[in-house]
N, CA, C, O and the ligand as a Tripos MOL2 file, in Angstrom:
@<TRIPOS>MOLECULE
protein
  297   295    75     0     0
PROTEIN
NO_CHARGES

@<TRIPOS>ATOM
      1 N         116.0190   56.8160   78.6790 N.3       1 MET1
      2 CA        115.3480   56.9510   77.3230 C.3       1 MET1
      3 C         114.9640   55.4410   76.6660 C.2       1 MET1
      4 O         114.3240   55.3450   75.6190 O.2       1 MET1
      5 N         115.4020   54.3840   77.3650 N.am      2 LEU2
      6 CA        115.0070   53.0360   76.9490 C.3       2 LEU2
      7 C         113.5110   52.7720   77.2490 C.2       2 LEU2
      8 O         113.1160   53.1190   78.3620 O.2       2 LEU2
      9 N         112.7250   52.2620   76.4870 N.am      3 PRO3
     10 CA        111.3890   51.7720   76.7940 C.3       3 PRO3
     11 C         111.3900   50.9350   78.0770 C.2       3 PRO3
     12 O         110.4710   51.1390   78.8700 O.2       3 PRO3
     13 N         112.1860   50.1480   78.3290 N.am      4 GLU4
     14 CA        112.3060   49.2120   79.4180 C.3       4 GLU4
     15 C         112.8200   49.7970   80.7380 C.2       4 GLU4
     16 O         112.9040   49.1540   81.7850 O.2       4 GLU4
     17 N         113.1350   51.0130   80.5880 N.am      5 ALA5
     18 CA        113.7480   51.7620   81.9120 C.3       5 ALA5
     19 C         112.7100   52.0930   82.9030 C.2       5 ALA5
     20 O         111.5860   52.4860   82.5900 O.2       5 ALA5
     21 N         113.1320   51.9160   84.1340 N.am      6 VAL6
     22 CA        112.0610   52.3450   85.4070 C.3       6 VAL6
     23 C         112.7580   53.1770   86.1540 C.2       6 VAL6
     24 O         113.9520   53.0000   86.3980 O.2       6 VAL6
     25 N         112.0610   54.1740   86.5880 N.am      7 ALA7
     26 CA        112.5260   55.1760   87.5620 C.3       7 ALA7
     27 C         111.5460   55.2720   88.6720 C.2       7 ALA7
     28 O         110.3760   55.0350   88.3700 O.2       7 ALA7
     29 N         111.8210   55.5830   89.9240 N.am      8 ILE8
     30 CA        111.0380   55.8810   91.0070 C.3       8 ILE8
     31 C         111.0420   57.4070   91.1460 C.2       8 ILE8
     32 O         112.0600   58.0250   91.4570 O.2       8 ILE8
     33 N         109.8700   57.9820   90.9060 N.am      9 VAL9
     34 CA        109.6740   59.5860   90.8830 C.3       9 VAL9
     35 C         108.5170   59.9310   92.0010 C.2       9 VAL9
     36 O         107.3950   59.4250   92.0290 O.2       9 VAL9
     37 N         109.0320   60.8860   92.8980 N.am     10 MET10
     38 CA        108.0590   61.2730   94.0520 C.3      10 MET10
     39 C         107.7180   62.6560   93.4510 C.2      10 MET10
     40 O         108.5510   63.3340   92.8500 O.2      10 MET10
     41 N         106.4650   63.0180   93.6530 N.am     11 ALA11
     42 CA        105.9570   64.1760   93.2770 C.3      11 ALA11
     43 C         104.9710   64.7040   94.5030 C.2      11 ALA11
     44 O         103.7450   64.6600   94.3970 O.2      11 ALA11
     45 N         105.6190   65.1830   95.6200 N.am     12 PRO12
     46 CA        104.8920   65.4260   96.8780 C.3      12 PRO12
     47 C         103.9320   66.5970   96.6480 C.2      12 PRO12
     48 O         102.9320   66.7170   97.3550 O.2      12 PRO12
     49 N         104.1900   67.3680   95.7750 N.am     13 THR13
     50 CA        103.1700   68.5440   95.5780 C.3      13 THR13
     51 C         101.9180   68.0330   94.5450 C.2      13 THR13
     52 O         101.0450   68.8590   94.2810 O.2      13 THR13
     53 N         101.8470   66.8720   94.0470 N.am     14 ASP14
     54 CA        100.7950   66.3840   93.4310 C.3      14 ASP14
     55 C          99.6390   66.0180   94.1660 C.2      14 ASP14
     56 O          99.6110   64.8830   94.6420 O.2      14 ASP14
     57 N          98.5880   66.8570   94.3590 N.am     15 LYS15
     58 CA         97.4800   66.5030   95.3300 C.3      15 LYS15
     59 C          96.5140   65.4390   94.6030 C.2      15 LYS15
     60 O          95.5990   65.0100   95.3060 O.2      15 LYS15
     61 N          96.5870   65.0530   93.5390 N.am     16 THR16
     62 CA         95.4920   64.1320   92.7840 C.3      16 THR16
     63 C          96.0280   62.7130   93.3510 C.2      16 THR16
     64 O          95.1450   61.9640   93.7680 O.2      16 THR16
     65 N          97.2000   62.3050   93.4100 N.am     17 ARG17
     66 CA         97.3610   60.9630   93.8710 C.3      17 ARG17
     67 C          98.6010   60.9720   94.7400 C.2      17 ARG17
     68 O          99.5030   61.7960   94.5870 O.2      17 ARG17
     69 N          98.6060   59.9210   95.7570 N.am     18 SER18
     70 CA         99.8230   59.7410   96.5640 C.3      18 SER18
     71 C         101.0700   59.1850   95.9430 C.2      18 SER18
     72 O         102.2100   59.6210   96.1000 O.2      18 SER18
     73 N         100.6720   58.1070   95.1760 N.am     19 CYS19
     74 CA        101.6190   57.2710   94.4820 C.3      19 CYS19
     75 C         101.0760   56.5170   93.2470 C.2      19 CYS19
     76 O          99.8600   56.4070   93.0920 O.2      19 CYS19
     77 N         101.9040   56.0260   92.4210 N.am     20 GLY20
     78 CA        101.4860   55.4490   91.2130 C.3      20 GLY20
     79 C         102.6760   54.9770   90.4650 C.2      20 GLY20
     80 O         103.8230   55.1370   90.8820 O.2      20 GLY20
     81 N         102.3520   54.3490   89.2660 N.am     21 ILE21
     82 CA        103.3380   53.8480   88.2020 C.3      21 ILE21
     83 C         102.8620   54.5710   86.8670 C.2      21 ILE21
     84 O         101.7680   54.4160   86.3250 O.2      21 ILE21
     85 N         103.8250   55.3340   86.4780 N.am     22 PHE22
     86 CA        103.5770   56.1340   85.3360 C.3      22 PHE22
     87 C         104.8380   55.8190   84.2020 C.2      22 PHE22
     88 O         105.7990   55.0650   84.3600 O.2      22 PHE22
     89 N         104.5250   56.5890   83.1100 N.am     23 ARG23
     90 CA        105.4950   56.3140   82.0300 C.3      23 ARG23
     91 C         105.4140   57.6230   81.1110 C.2      23 ARG23
     92 O         104.3480   58.2390   81.1360 O.2      23 ARG23
     93 N         106.2600   58.0080   80.4520 N.am     24 LEU24
     94 CA        106.2780   58.9430   79.5680 C.3      24 LEU24
     95 C         105.3760   58.9650   78.5940 C.2      24 LEU24
     96 O         105.4420   57.9090   77.9650 O.2      24 LEU24
     97 N         104.4890   59.7500   78.1410 N.am     25 SER25
     98 CA        103.8230   59.6300   76.9180 C.3      25 SER25
     99 C         104.6260   59.5480   75.7060 C.2      25 SER25
    100 O         105.7180   60.1150   75.7410 O.2      25 SER25
    101 N         104.2470   58.8850   74.5360 N.am     26 ASP26
    102 CA        104.9070   58.7920   73.6330 C.3      26 ASP26
    103 C         104.0620   58.9290   72.1900 C.2      26 ASP26
    104 O         103.2150   58.1020   71.8530 O.2      26 ASP26
    105 N         104.3870   59.9880   71.4690 N.am     27 PRO27
    106 CA        105.6600   60.6040   71.4760 C.3      27 PRO27
    107 C         105.8890   62.1050   72.2900 C.2      27 PRO27
    108 O         106.9650   62.6950   72.3910 O.2      27 PRO27
    109 N         104.7020   62.5020   72.7840 N.am     28 GLY28
    110 CA        104.8040   63.7990   73.5630 C.3      28 GLY28
    111 C         105.9740   63.9880   74.6710 C.2      28 GLY28
    112 O         106.8710   64.8250   74.5690 O.2      28 GLY28
    113 N         105.8410   63.1900   75.6120 N.am     29 GLY29
    114 CA        106.8170   63.1940   76.8000 C.3      29 GLY29
    115 C         108.0800   62.8870   76.4150 C.2      29 GLY29
    116 O         109.0180   63.5900   76.7920 O.2      29 GLY29
    117 N         108.2840   61.7120   75.5530 N.am     30 MET30
    118 CA        109.5910   61.1520   75.0090 C.3      30 MET30
    119 C         110.3310   62.3440   74.2590 C.2      30 MET30
    120 O         111.5170   62.6170   74.4450 O.2      30 MET30
    121 N         109.4820   63.0200   73.3870 N.am     31 ASN31
    122 CA        110.1300   64.0220   72.6220 C.3      31 ASN31
    123 C         110.6930   65.2440   73.6020 C.2      31 ASN31
    124 O         111.7840   65.7940   73.4560 O.2      31 ASN31
    125 N         109.8820   65.4980   74.4560 N.am     32 ILE32
    126 CA        110.3060   66.8110   75.4170 C.3      32 ILE32
    127 C         111.6830   66.3690   75.9040 C.2      32 ILE32
    128 O         112.6360   67.1310   75.7360 O.2      32 ILE32
    129 N         111.8490   65.1660   76.5080 N.am     33 LEU33
    130 CA        112.9650   64.6240   77.3520 C.3      33 LEU33
    131 C         114.0620   64.6690   76.0600 C.2      33 LEU33
    132 O         115.0060   65.4550   76.1540 O.2      33 LEU33
    133 N         113.9580   64.0000   75.1130 N.am     34 LYS34
    134 CA        115.0020   63.9640   74.0750 C.3      34 LYS34
    135 C         115.4330   65.1610   73.7840 C.2      34 LYS34
    136 O         116.6590   65.1760   73.6850 O.2      34 LYS34
    137 N         114.7980   66.4430   73.5570 N.am     35 GLU35
    138 CA        115.1120   67.5710   73.4010 C.3      35 GLU35
    139 C         115.8840   68.4350   74.5520 C.2      35 GLU35
    140 O         116.5530   69.4350   74.2880 O.2      35 GLU35
    141 N         115.7110   67.9480   75.7720 N.am     36 CYS36
    142 CA        116.1470   68.6130   76.9360 C.3      36 CYS36
    143 C         117.5510   68.4460   77.1380 C.2      36 CYS36
    144 O         118.1260   67.3590   77.1890 O.2      36 CYS36
    145 N         118.1850   69.8060   77.2740 N.am     37 ARG37
    146 CA        119.6810   69.7570   77.5490 C.3      37 ARG37
    147 C         119.9510   70.2580   79.0470 C.2      37 ARG37
    148 O         121.1190   70.2450   79.4350 O.2      37 ARG37
    149 N         119.0320   70.6580   79.8350 N.am     38 GLU38
    150 CA        119.1820   70.8510   81.0040 C.3      38 GLU38
    151 C         119.7260   69.9190   82.0290 C.2      38 GLU38
    152 O         119.4830   68.7250   81.8520 O.2      38 GLU38
    153 N         120.4420   70.2760   83.1030 N.am     39 THR39
    154 CA        120.8290   69.2540   84.0970 C.3      39 THR39
    155 C         120.2970   69.5210   85.3120 C.2      39 THR39
    156 O         119.8590   70.6520   85.5230 O.2      39 THR39
    157 N         120.2450   68.5070   86.3320 N.am     40 GLY40
    158 CA        119.7720   68.8160   87.5790 C.3      40 GLY40
    159 C         118.3090   68.6730   87.6110 C.2      40 GLY40
    160 O         117.7760   68.1140   86.6520 O.2      40 GLY40
    161 N         117.5320   69.1360   88.6610 N.am     41 TYR41
    162 CA        116.1770   68.8520   88.8910 C.3      41 TYR41
    163 C         115.6460   70.2780   88.1080 C.2      41 TYR41
    164 O         116.1450   71.3840   88.3140 O.2      41 TYR41
    165 N         114.6570   70.0320   87.2780 N.am     42 HIS42
    166 CA        113.9150   71.1170   86.6610 C.3      42 HIS42
    167 C         112.8030   70.7140   86.1450 C.2      42 HIS42
    168 O         112.7290   69.5160   85.8730 O.2      42 HIS42
    169 N         111.7390   71.5160   85.8930 N.am     43 PRO43
    170 CA        110.4450   71.0430   85.2740 C.3      43 PRO43
    171 C         110.5360   71.2130   83.8730 C.2      43 PRO43
    172 O         111.3370   71.9620   83.3130 O.2      43 PRO43
    173 N         109.4620   70.3010   83.1710 N.am     44 HIS44
    174 CA        109.3920   70.4560   81.7640 C.3      44 HIS44
    175 C         108.1650   70.9800   81.3070 C.2      44 HIS44
    176 O         107.1600   70.8210   81.9990 O.2      44 HIS44
    177 N         108.1070   71.6660   80.0880 N.am     45 ARG45
    178 CA        106.9780   72.2430   79.5310 C.3      45 ARG45
    179 C         106.0880   70.9900   79.1010 C.2      45 ARG45
    180 O         106.4960   69.8340   78.9840 O.2      45 ARG45
    181 N         104.7920   71.4500   78.8890 N.am     46 GLU46
    182 CA        104.0060   70.2900   78.3080 C.3      46 GLU46
    183 C         104.1190   70.1160   76.9030 C.2      46 GLU46
    184 O         104.5850   71.0660   76.2750 O.2      46 GLU46
    185 N         103.7530   68.9930   76.2240 N.am     47 PRO47
    186 CA        103.9120   68.8360   74.8860 C.3      47 PRO47
    187 C         102.9230   69.9320   74.2490 C.2      47 PRO47
    188 O         101.9130   70.4000   74.7740 O.2      47 PRO47
    189 N         103.5220   70.2530   72.8570 N.am     48 GLY48
    190 CA        102.6660   71.2000   72.1550 C.3      48 GLY48
    191 C         101.3890   70.8110   71.6810 C.2      48 GLY48
    192 O         100.5300   71.6350   71.3660 O.2      48 GLY48
    193 N         101.2490   69.7020   71.6260 N.am     49 ASP49
    194 CA         99.8310   69.0280   71.0430 C.3      49 ASP49
    195 C          98.7380   68.8690   72.2230 C.2      49 ASP49
    196 O          97.6620   68.3020   72.0330 O.2      49 ASP49
    197 N          99.1320   69.4420   73.4890 N.am     50 GLY50
    198 CA         98.1730   69.4020   74.5700 C.3      50 GLY50
    199 C          98.1020   68.0280   75.2350 C.2      50 GLY50
    200 O          97.2270   67.8970   76.0900 O.2      50 GLY50
    201 N          98.7900   67.1220   75.0040 N.am     51 SER51
    202 CA         98.7950   65.8760   75.5400 C.3      51 SER51
    203 C          99.7180   66.0040   76.6590 C.2      51 SER51
    204 O         100.5890   66.8730   76.6900 O.2      51 SER51
    205 N          99.5110   65.0390   77.6870 N.am     52 PRO52
    206 CA        100.2560   65.0360   79.0740 C.3      52 PRO52
    207 C         101.5880   64.7170   78.9100 C.2      52 PRO52
    208 O         101.8110   63.9980   77.9360 O.2      52 PRO52
    209 N         102.7000   65.0970   79.6940 N.am     53 ILE53
    210 CA        104.0420   64.5330   79.5720 C.3      53 ILE53
    211 C         104.0160   63.2020   80.0120 C.2      53 ILE53
    212 O         104.7320   62.3750   79.4480 O.2      53 ILE53
    213 N         103.3150   62.8980   80.9070 N.am     54 TYR54
    214 CA        103.2740   61.3180   81.2710 C.3      54 TYR54
    215 C         101.8270   60.9750   81.5460 C.2      54 TYR54
    216 O         100.8990   61.7680   81.7010 O.2      54 TYR54
    217 N         101.7950   59.4790   81.5850 N.am     55 GLU55
    218 CA        100.5010   58.8350   81.7280 C.3      55 GLU55
    219 C         100.5760   57.8140   82.6840 C.2      55 GLU55
    220 O         101.6700   57.2760   82.8560 O.2      55 GLU55
    221 N          99.4360   57.3900   83.4480 N.am     56 HIS56
    222 CA         99.3150   56.3620   84.2650 C.3      56 HIS56
    223 C          99.4030   55.1970   83.5240 C.2      56 HIS56
    224 O          98.7930   55.1430   82.4570 O.2      56 HIS56
    225 N         100.2280   54.0130   84.0060 N.am     57 CYS57
    226 CA        100.4300   52.8400   83.5580 C.3      57 CYS57
    227 C          99.2540   51.8680   83.9960 C.2      57 CYS57
    228 O          99.4700   51.1140   84.9440 O.2      57 CYS57
    229 N          97.9920   51.8430   83.3430 N.am     58 SER58
    230 CA         96.9380   50.9790   83.6230 C.3      58 SER58
    231 C          97.1860   49.6400   83.2050 C.2      58 SER58
    232 O          96.2890   48.8040   83.3180 O.2      58 SER58
    233 N          98.2550   49.3510   82.7540 N.am     59 ASN59
    234 CA         98.4830   47.7870   82.3000 C.3      59 ASN59
    235 C          99.5820   47.1460   83.3390 C.2      59 ASN59
    236 O         100.0690   46.0490   83.0620 O.2      59 ASN59
    237 N          99.9120   47.7360   84.3630 N.am     60 VAL60
    238 CA        100.6210   47.3400   85.3230 C.3      60 VAL60
    239 C         100.0240   47.0580   86.6850 C.2      60 VAL60
    240 O          99.3690   47.8700   87.3400 O.2      60 VAL60
    241 N         100.3560   45.6770   87.0810 N.am     61 TYR61
    242 CA         99.6080   45.3010   88.2880 C.3      61 TYR61
    243 C         100.6590   44.9750   89.5420 C.2      61 TYR61
    244 O         101.7460   44.4600   89.2810 O.2      61 TYR61
    245 N         100.3340   45.2570   90.7400 N.am     62 ILE62
    246 CA        101.3780   44.9700   91.7610 C.3      62 ILE62
    247 C         100.8950   43.8770   92.4870 C.2      62 ILE62
    248 O          99.7460   44.0030   92.9100 O.2      62 ILE62
    249 N         101.5360   42.7410   92.7600 N.am     63 ASN63
    250 CA        101.1970   41.6520   93.3530 C.3      63 ASN63
    251 C         101.5600   41.6940   94.8350 C.2      63 ASN63
    252 O         102.7540   41.6940   95.1350 O.2      63 ASN63
    253 N         100.6490   41.7300   95.7600 N.am     64 PRO64
    254 CA        101.0020   42.1350   97.2150 C.3      64 PRO64
    255 C         101.7070   40.9680   97.8190 C.2      64 PRO64
    256 O         102.2090   41.0640   98.9390 O.2      64 PRO64
    257 N         101.7700   39.7700   97.0560 N.am     65 ASN65
    258 CA        102.6700   38.6570   97.8210 C.3      65 ASN65
    259 C         104.2130   38.5930   97.3860 C.2      65 ASN65
    260 O         104.9870   37.7150   97.7680 O.2      65 ASN65
    261 N         104.5270   39.5950   96.5760 N.am     66 LEU66
    262 CA        105.9320   39.5750   96.2560 C.3      66 LEU66
    263 C         106.3770   41.2670   96.6400 C.2      66 LEU66
    264 O         105.5900   42.2090   96.7380 O.2      66 LEU66
    265 N         107.6170   41.2960   96.7830 N.am     67 ARG67
    266 CA        108.0880   42.7860   97.0880 C.3      67 ARG67
    267 C         107.6870   43.7000   96.0920 C.2      67 ARG67
    268 O         107.2600   44.8130   96.3990 O.2      67 ARG67
    269 N         107.7990   43.2860   94.8090 N.am     68 LEU68
    270 CA        107.2660   44.1410   93.7380 C.3      68 LEU68
    271 C         107.2360   43.3730   92.3910 C.2      68 LEU68
    272 O         108.2550   42.7660   92.0620 O.2      68 LEU68
    273 N         106.2640   43.3560   91.6750 N.am     69 GLU69
    274 CA        106.2280   42.7810   90.2790 C.3      69 GLU69
    275 C         105.6420   43.7420   89.3780 C.2      69 GLU69
    276 O         104.6120   44.3340   89.7000 O.2      69 GLU69
    277 N         106.2570   43.9570   88.1970 N.am     70 ILE70
    278 CA        105.8420   44.7870   87.2560 C.3      70 ILE70
    279 C         105.4250   44.0520   86.0050 C.2      70 ILE70
    280 O         106.3540   43.3990   85.5290 O.2      70 ILE70
    281 N         104.2930   43.9750   85.3420 N.am     71 CYS71
    282 CA        103.9070   43.2370   84.1550 C.3      71 CYS71
    283 C         103.5090   44.2410   83.1440 C.2      71 CYS71
    284 O         102.5680   45.0180   83.3060 O.2      71 CYS71
    285 N         104.3510   44.1880   81.9730 N.am     72 ASP72
    286 CA        103.9790   45.0200   80.9530 C.3      72 ASP72
    287 C         103.2200   44.2900   79.8290 C.2      72 ASP72
    288 O         103.7060   43.4850   79.0340 O.2      72 ASP72
    289 N         102.0900   44.6610   79.8930 N.am     73 LEU73
    290 CA        101.0720   43.8890   78.8150 C.3      73 LEU73
    291 C         100.9610   44.1540   77.4980 C.2      73 LEU73
    292 O         100.0810   43.7020   76.7650 O.2      73 LEU73
    293 N         102.0400   45.0430   77.1100 N.am     74 ARG74
    294 CA        101.9650   45.6610   75.4790 C.3      74 ARG74
    295 C         102.0820   44.3340   74.6910 C.2      74 ARG74
    296 O         102.0690   44.3430   73.4610 O.2      74 ARG74
    297 ZN        115.0860   67.9900   81.2040 Zn       75 ZN75
@<TRIPOS>BOND
     1     1     2 1
     2     2     3 1
     3     3     4 2
     4     3     5 am
     5     5     6 1
     6     6     7 1
     7     7     8 2
     8     7     9 am
     9     9    10 1
    10    10    11 1
    11    11    12 2
    12    11    13 am
    13    13    14 1
    14    14    15 1
    15    15    16 2
    16    15    17 am
    17    17    18 1
    18    18    19 1
    19    19    20 2
    20    19    21 am
    21    21    22 1
    22    22    23 1
    23    23    24 2
    24    23    25 am
    25    25    26 1
    26    26    27 1
    27    27    28 2
    28    27    29 am
    29    29    30 1
    30    30    31 1
    31    31    32 2
    32    31    33 am
    33    33    34 1
    34    34    35 1
    35    35    36 2
    36    35    37 am
    37    37    38 1
    38    38    39 1
    39    39    40 2
    40    39    41 am
    41    41    42 1
    42    42    43 1
    43    43    44 2
    44    43    45 am
    45    45    46 1
    46    46    47 1
    47    47    48 2
    48    47    49 am
    49    49    50 1
    50    50    51 1
    51    51    52 2
    52    51    53 am
    53    53    54 1
    54    54    55 1
    55    55    56 2
    56    55    57 am
    57    57    58 1
    58    58    59 1
    59    59    60 2
    60    59    61 am
    61    61    62 1
    62    62    63 1
    63    63    64 2
    64    63    65 am
    65    65    66 1
    66    66    67 1
    67    67    68 2
    68    67    69 am
    69    69    70 1
    70    70    71 1
    71    71    72 2
    72    71    73 am
    73    73    74 1
    74    74    75 1
    75    75    76 2
    76    75    77 am
    77    77    78 1
    78    78    79 1
    79    79    80 2
    80    79    81 am
    81    81    82 1
    82    82    83 1
    83    83    84 2
    84    83    85 am
    85    85    86 1
    86    86    87 1
    87    87    88 2
    88    87    89 am
    89    89    90 1
    90    90    91 1
    91    91    92 2
    92    91    93 am
    93    93    94 1
    94    94    95 1
    95    95    96 2
    96    95    97 am
    97    97    98 1
    98    98    99 1
    99    99   100 2
   100    99   101 am
   101   101   102 1
   102   102   103 1
   103   103   104 2
   104   103   105 am
   105   105   106 1
   106   106   107 1
   107   107   108 2
   108   107   109 am
   109   109   110 1
   110   110   111 1
   111   111   112 2
   112   111   113 am
   113   113   114 1
   114   114   115 1
   115   115   116 2
   116   115   117 am
   117   117   118 1
   118   118   119 1
   119   119   120 2
   120   119   121 am
   121   121   122 1
   122   122   123 1
   123   123   124 2
   124   123   125 am
   125   125   126 1
   126   126   127 1
   127   127   128 2
   128   127   129 am
   129   129   130 1
   130   130   131 1
   131   131   132 2
   132   131   133 am
   133   133   134 1
   134   134   135 1
   135   135   136 2
   136   135   137 am
   137   137   138 1
   138   138   139 1
   139   139   140 2
   140   139   141 am
   141   141   142 1
   142   142   143 1
   143   143   144 2
   144   143   145 am
   145   145   146 1
   146   146   147 1
   147   147   148 2
   148   147   149 am
   149   149   150 1
   150   150   151 1
   151   151   152 2
   152   151   153 am
   153   153   154 1
   154   154   155 1
   155   155   156 2
   156   155   157 am
   157   157   158 1
   158   158   159 1
   159   159   160 2
   160   159   161 am
   161   161   162 1
   162   162   163 1
   163   163   164 2
   164   163   165 am
   165   165   166 1
   166   166   167 1
   167   167   168 2
   168   167   169 am
   169   169   170 1
   170   170   171 1
   171   171   172 2
   172   171   173 am
   173   173   174 1
   174   174   175 1
   175   175   176 2
   176   175   177 am
   177   177   178 1
   178   178   179 1
   179   179   180 2
   180   179   181 am
   181   181   182 1
   182   182   183 1
   183   183   184 2
   184   183   185 am
   185   185   186 1
   186   186   187 1
   187   187   188 2
   188   187   189 am
   189   189   190 1
   190   190   191 1
   191   191   192 2
   192   191   193 am
   193   193   194 1
   194   194   195 1
   195   195   196 2
   196   195   197 am
   197   197   198 1
   198   198   199 1
   199   199   200 2
   200   199   201 am
   201   201   202 1
   202   202   203 1
   203   203   204 2
   204   203   205 am
   205   205   206 1
   206   206   207 1
   207   207   208 2
   208   207   209 am
   209   209   210 1
   210   210   211 1
   211   211   212 2
   212   211   213 am
   213   213   214 1
   214   214   215 1
   215   215   216 2
   216   215   217 am
   217   217   218 1
   218   218   219 1
   219   219   220 2
   220   219   221 am
   221   221   222 1
   222   222   223 1
   223   223   224 2
   224   223   225 am
   225   225   226 1
   226   226   227 1
   227   227   228 2
   228   227   229 am
   229   229   230 1
   230   230   231 1
   231   231   232 2
   232   231   233 am
   233   233   234 1
   234   234   235 1
   235   235   236 2
   236   235   237 am
   237   237   238 1
   238   238   239 1
   239   239   240 2
   240   239   241 am
   241   241   242 1
   242   242   243 1
   243   243   244 2
   244   243   245 am
   245   245   246 1
   246   246   247 1
   247   247   248 2
   248   247   249 am
   249   249   250 1
   250   250   251 1
   251   251   252 2
   252   251   253 am
   253   253   254 1
   254   254   255 1
   255   255   256 2
   256   255   257 am
   257   257   258 1
   258   258   259 1
   259   259   260 2
   260   259   261 am
   261   261   262 1
   262   262   263 1
   263   263   264 2
   264   263   265 am
   265   265   266 1
   266   266   267 1
   267   267   268 2
   268   267   269 am
   269   269   270 1
   270   270   271 1
   271   271   272 2
   272   271   273 am
   273   273   274 1
   274   274   275 1
   275   275   276 2
   276   275   277 am
   277   277   278 1
   278   278   279 1
   279   279   280 2
   280   279   281 am
   281   281   282 1
   282   282   283 1
   283   283   284 2
   284   283   285 am
   285   285   286 1
   286   286   287 1
   287   287   288 2
   288   287   289 am
   289   289   290 1
   290   290   291 1
   291   291   292 2
   292   291   293 am
   293   293   294 1
   294   294   295 1
   295   295   296 2
@<TRIPOS>SUBSTRUCTURE
     1 MET1         2 RESIDUE 1 A MET
     2 LEU2         6 RESIDUE 1 A LEU
     3 PRO3        10 RESIDUE 1 A PRO
     4 GLU4        14 RESIDUE 1 A GLU
     5 ALA5        18 RESIDUE 1 A ALA
     6 VAL6        22 RESIDUE 1 A VAL
     7 ALA7        26 RESIDUE 1 A ALA
     8 ILE8        30 RESIDUE 1 A ILE
     9 VAL9        34 RESIDUE 1 A VAL
    10 MET10       38 RESIDUE 1 A MET
    11 ALA11       42 RESIDUE 1 A ALA
    12 PRO12       46 RESIDUE 1 A PRO
    13 THR13       50 RESIDUE 1 A THR
    14 ASP14       54 RESIDUE 1 A ASP
    15 LYS15       58 RESIDUE 1 A LYS
    16 THR16       62 RESIDUE 1 A THR
    17 ARG17       66 RESIDUE 1 A ARG
    18 SER18       70 RESIDUE 1 A SER
    19 CYS19       74 RESIDUE 1 A CYS
    20 GLY20       78 RESIDUE 1 A GLY
    21 ILE21       82 RESIDUE 1 A ILE
    22 PHE22       86 RESIDUE 1 A PHE
    23 ARG23       90 RESIDUE 1 A ARG
    24 LEU24       94 RESIDUE 1 A LEU
    25 SER25       98 RESIDUE 1 A SER
    26 ASP26      102 RESIDUE 1 A ASP
    27 PRO27      106 RESIDUE 1 A PRO
    28 GLY28      110 RESIDUE 1 A GLY
    29 GLY29      114 RESIDUE 1 A GLY
    30 MET30      118 RESIDUE 1 A MET
    31 ASN31      122 RESIDUE 1 A ASN
    32 ILE32      126 RESIDUE 1 A ILE
    33 LEU33      130 RESIDUE 1 A LEU
    34 LYS34      134 RESIDUE 1 A LYS
    35 GLU35      138 RESIDUE 1 A GLU
    36 CYS36      142 RESIDUE 1 A CYS
    37 ARG37      146 RESIDUE 1 A ARG
    38 GLU38      150 RESIDUE 1 A GLU
    39 THR39      154 RESIDUE 1 A THR
    40 GLY40      158 RESIDUE 1 A GLY
    41 TYR41      162 RESIDUE 1 A TYR
    42 HIS42      166 RESIDUE 1 A HIS
    43 PRO43      170 RESIDUE 1 A PRO
    44 HIS44      174 RESIDUE 1 A HIS
    45 ARG45      178 RESIDUE 1 A ARG
    46 GLU46      182 RESIDUE 1 A GLU
    47 PRO47      186 RESIDUE 1 A PRO
    48 GLY48      190 RESIDUE 1 A GLY
    49 ASP49      194 RESIDUE 1 A ASP
    50 GLY50      198 RESIDUE 1 A GLY
    51 SER51      202 RESIDUE 1 A SER
    52 PRO52      206 RESIDUE 1 A PRO
    53 ILE53      210 RESIDUE 1 A ILE
    54 TYR54      214 RESIDUE 1 A TYR
    55 GLU55      218 RESIDUE 1 A GLU
    56 HIS56      222 RESIDUE 1 A HIS
    57 CYS57      226 RESIDUE 1 A CYS
    58 SER58      230 RESIDUE 1 A SER
    59 ASN59      234 RESIDUE 1 A ASN
    60 VAL60      238 RESIDUE 1 A VAL
    61 TYR61      242 RESIDUE 1 A TYR
    62 ILE62      246 RESIDUE 1 A ILE
    63 ASN63      250 RESIDUE 1 A ASN
    64 PRO64      254 RESIDUE 1 A PRO
    65 ASN65      258 RESIDUE 1 A ASN
    66 LEU66      262 RESIDUE 1 A LEU
    67 ARG67      266 RESIDUE 1 A ARG
    68 LEU68      270 RESIDUE 1 A LEU
    69 GLU69      274 RESIDUE 1 A GLU
    70 ILE70      278 RESIDUE 1 A ILE
    71 CYS71      282 RESIDUE 1 A CYS
    72 ASP72      286 RESIDUE 1 A ASP
    73 LEU73      290 RESIDUE 1 A LEU
    74 ARG74      294 RESIDUE 1 A ARG
    75 ZN75       297 GROUP 0 **** ****
């Protein structure tokens, strides 16, 4: 729940993209997880306002010359 936290998430059933860098939407996705009391793997409902639970991080670039570099341009 920290803004600087990083997680590697695999979604093998998502046919729209094979990989990517995503973040929880704020406040929609963040609030869903703050309220969740379940443990273990489980799906989450979509936020009530119709926004997605996560969004693509369009401000993160991967440098192919390094093993991995994440730049947060906020
Ligand atoms: Zn949960």
